[in-house]
N, C-alpha and C positions, 0 to 999 in steps of 0.2 A: 414535591408535595409534602405538606406537613402531616402530622398525625391527626387522627380523628379525635375531636374534642367531645367530651361526654355531653355537653349541652348543645351540640350542633344539631341543626334541624334534621339532618339525614344520618344521625349516629345510631339510630335504633334499628331494630330488625324490620324487615319488610315481609308481609304475608299478603299474597294476592291470589285471586283466581284468574287464570288466563283463559279468556273466552275464545270462541271460534273466530278466526280471522277470515275476511274475504280476500285479502291480498295474497296470503301464503298459498292457498289452494289454486288460485289463478296462476301464480308463478309456477307452481309444480306442474299444473296442466300444460302451460305453455312450454316448459322445458321438456316434458314428455312428448308433446306433439313435435317439437323441433328435433328431438332424438329420432323419432320415427320417420320424419321427413328426410333426415340425413341418411338413414338406412334405406329408404325408398329410392334415393338417387345414387346410392353407392352400387357399383357393378359387382355383385356377388352371386355365386351359385345359389339356386333356390333353397337348398337345405340349410346352409349357414345363415342366409337372410331371414328365413322363418324362425330359426332358433334365436337369433339376435333380436328380432322384433318381438318375439314372445317374452324374452328376458327383459327387454326395455319396458314392455307393457306391464309385466308383473312388478318390476321395480317401481314404476310410476304409480301403480295402484297402491302399493305398500306405502310409498311416500305420501300419497294423497290421504290414505287412512291415518297416518301419523299426523299430518297437518290438520286434520279435522278433530283431533282429540282435544279435550278440555283438560287443563292441568291446574294443579294447586302448587304454588311456588312459595317457599319460605327461604329468605336469605338474611343472613346476619352479617354485620360489618366485619366480623372475624374471618369470613370466608366459608363458613358452613352453609350448606345449601340442602334443602329438602324438597324434592320434586315428587309429587304424588306419593308421599310417605316414604320415599327412598332417600336416605341421608347420604351426603357426600361432601366434597370440598370443591371450591372453585379452583380452576387451574389458570395459569397464564395463557393469554391468547384470546380472551374475550374481546368482542368488538362492540363499540358504542358509537352510534350516530343518531341524529334526531329522527330518522326514519326507520332505523333498524337496530336491534340489539341482539348480539349472539352471545349466549352464555356457554362457556366451555367448562365442563365440570366432570369429576370422576366419582362415581358411586363408591361407597365404602366397600372394600373387598373386591372391587372390580379391577381388571387389568388395563382397560382402555378408557380413554376420555369419551364423553358424549357431548353433543351440542344441542342447544335449544334456541330456536329462533323466536324472538319476541318483536312484534311490530306494534305500532301505536293503536291499532284498532282492537287489540286483544285485551286491553285494560284501560282504565281511566288515565287522563292526561297527567294528573298529579302522581299517580302510582308509577307511570312510565318514567316520568322525570326522576322520581326518587330512586328507581332501579338503576337508571343511567348514572346518577350522581354517586350512588354507593359503589358501583363498579369503577368509576373513574377515581374515586378516593382511595380505592384499594390499590390502584396503580398497576393492575394486571391486564390492562386493555391495550390493544394495538391500534 
Protein backbone atom coordinates (compact mmCIF):
# COMPACT_ATOMS: atom_id res chain seq x y z
CA UNK A 1 0.00 0.00 0.00
CA UNK A 2 1.18 3.50 -0.71
CA UNK A 3 1.15 6.40 1.66
CA UNK A 4 -1.96 8.45 2.24
CA UNK A 5 -2.05 11.47 -0.04
CA UNK A 6 -3.24 14.80 1.38
CA UNK A 7 -5.89 15.33 -1.31
CA UNK A 8 -7.23 11.79 -1.10
CA UNK A 9 -10.97 11.51 -0.44
CA UNK A 10 -10.40 9.50 2.75
CA UNK A 11 -7.34 11.34 4.06
CA UNK A 12 -9.23 13.42 6.62
CA UNK A 13 -10.36 12.56 10.09
CA UNK A 14 -13.66 10.79 10.64
CA UNK A 15 -16.09 11.80 13.37
CA UNK A 16 -19.34 9.86 13.67
CA UNK A 17 -22.01 8.97 16.17
CA UNK A 18 -22.46 5.21 16.34
CA UNK A 19 -26.14 4.50 16.88
CA UNK A 20 -27.80 1.46 18.33
CA UNK A 21 -27.67 -1.64 16.21
CA UNK A 22 -30.30 -4.33 15.85
CA UNK A 23 -27.77 -6.95 14.75
CA UNK A 24 -25.29 -6.82 17.64
CA UNK A 25 -27.82 -7.30 20.49
CA UNK A 26 -29.45 -10.14 18.54
CA UNK A 27 -26.07 -11.84 18.16
CA UNK A 28 -25.24 -11.30 21.85
CA UNK A 29 -28.62 -12.72 22.89
CA UNK A 30 -28.19 -15.76 20.63
CA UNK A 31 -24.69 -16.39 21.99
CA UNK A 32 -25.95 -16.12 25.57
CA UNK A 33 -28.83 -18.49 24.89
CA UNK A 34 -26.48 -20.98 23.23
CA UNK A 35 -24.15 -20.83 26.25
CA UNK A 36 -27.02 -21.54 28.61
CA UNK A 37 -28.21 -24.40 26.37
CA UNK A 38 -24.76 -26.00 26.47
CA UNK A 39 -24.77 -25.70 30.26
CA UNK A 40 -28.26 -27.22 30.46
CA UNK A 41 -27.18 -30.34 28.55
CA UNK A 42 -23.82 -30.74 30.29
CA UNK A 43 -23.93 -33.28 33.14
CA UNK A 44 -22.76 -31.29 36.16
CA UNK A 45 -23.61 -31.38 39.84
CA UNK A 46 -26.31 -28.81 40.70
CA UNK A 47 -24.10 -26.31 42.56
CA UNK A 48 -21.49 -25.77 39.79
CA UNK A 49 -24.23 -25.79 37.14
CA UNK A 50 -26.13 -23.01 38.94
CA UNK A 51 -22.92 -21.05 39.48
CA UNK A 52 -21.92 -21.32 35.80
CA UNK A 53 -25.43 -20.46 34.60
CA UNK A 54 -25.48 -17.40 36.86
CA UNK A 55 -22.07 -16.29 35.60
CA UNK A 56 -23.08 -16.82 31.94
CA UNK A 57 -26.31 -14.87 32.49
CA UNK A 58 -24.50 -11.96 34.18
CA UNK A 59 -21.82 -11.87 31.49
CA UNK A 60 -24.50 -11.95 28.78
CA UNK A 61 -26.46 -9.13 30.37
CA UNK A 62 -23.30 -7.02 30.67
CA UNK A 63 -22.46 -7.70 27.01
CA UNK A 64 -26.02 -6.75 26.06
CA UNK A 65 -25.74 -3.51 28.05
CA UNK A 66 -22.50 -2.67 26.25
CA UNK A 67 -24.02 -3.53 22.85
CA UNK A 68 -26.90 -1.13 23.42
CA UNK A 69 -24.65 1.83 24.24
CA UNK A 70 -24.38 4.76 21.84
CA UNK A 71 -20.80 5.85 21.09
CA UNK A 72 -19.07 8.91 19.64
CA UNK A 73 -16.08 7.91 17.50
CA UNK A 74 -13.33 10.17 16.15
CA UNK A 75 -10.59 8.59 14.06
CA UNK A 76 -7.63 10.26 12.39
CA UNK A 77 -5.54 8.82 9.56
CA UNK A 78 -2.50 8.92 11.89
CA UNK A 79 -4.04 6.23 14.10
CA UNK A 80 -5.34 8.41 16.90
CA UNK A 81 -8.78 7.43 18.12
CA UNK A 82 -11.17 9.05 20.54
CA UNK A 83 -14.11 6.96 21.73
CA UNK A 84 -16.64 8.69 23.96
CA UNK A 85 -14.06 11.33 24.92
CA UNK A 86 -11.34 8.81 25.78
CA UNK A 87 -8.23 9.22 23.62
CA UNK A 88 -6.10 6.33 22.47
CA UNK A 89 -4.33 4.75 19.52
CA UNK A 90 -5.30 2.12 16.99
CA UNK A 91 -3.52 -1.21 17.38
CA UNK A 92 -2.68 -3.87 14.83
CA UNK A 93 -5.34 -6.53 14.44
CA UNK A 94 -8.45 -4.59 13.45
CA UNK A 95 -10.79 -6.46 11.11
CA UNK A 96 -12.54 -4.95 8.09
CA UNK A 97 -15.30 -6.61 6.05
CA UNK A 98 -18.35 -5.23 4.22
CA UNK A 99 -20.64 -6.52 6.99
CA UNK A 100 -18.47 -5.96 10.08
CA UNK A 101 -15.63 -3.78 11.29
CA UNK A 102 -13.76 -4.52 14.50
CA UNK A 103 -11.61 -1.70 15.87
CA UNK A 104 -8.76 -2.76 18.14
CA UNK A 105 -7.46 0.16 20.16
CA UNK A 106 -5.68 0.99 23.39
CA UNK A 107 -6.77 3.94 25.54
CA UNK A 108 -3.99 6.31 26.63
CA UNK A 109 -2.44 5.13 29.88
CA UNK A 110 -4.17 1.75 29.70
CA UNK A 111 -2.45 -1.60 29.84
CA UNK A 112 -4.81 -3.65 27.69
CA UNK A 113 -6.33 -3.26 24.23
CA UNK A 114 -10.07 -2.83 23.75
CA UNK A 115 -12.32 -3.73 20.84
CA UNK A 116 -15.31 -2.03 19.31
CA UNK A 117 -17.71 -3.77 16.94
CA UNK A 118 -19.15 -1.59 14.18
CA UNK A 119 -21.84 -2.99 11.89
CA UNK A 120 -23.44 -1.21 8.93
CA UNK A 121 -26.69 -0.34 10.71
CA UNK A 122 -24.84 1.73 13.35
CA UNK A 123 -24.00 4.58 10.95
CA UNK A 124 -24.61 5.76 7.43
CA UNK A 125 -23.32 3.85 4.42
CA UNK A 126 -20.85 6.59 3.42
CA UNK A 127 -19.43 6.90 6.94
CA UNK A 128 -19.12 3.11 7.25
CA UNK A 129 -17.25 2.97 3.94
CA UNK A 130 -14.96 5.82 5.01
CA UNK A 131 -14.19 4.04 8.31
CA UNK A 132 -13.34 0.82 6.49
CA UNK A 133 -11.15 2.58 3.90
CA UNK A 134 -9.22 4.54 6.56
CA UNK A 135 -8.51 1.30 8.44
CA UNK A 136 -7.42 -0.49 5.28
CA UNK A 137 -5.15 2.39 4.25
CA UNK A 138 -3.48 2.25 7.67
CA UNK A 139 -2.51 -1.35 6.90
CA UNK A 140 -3.23 -2.66 10.41
CA UNK A 141 -6.15 -4.88 9.48
CA UNK A 142 -6.22 -8.65 9.34
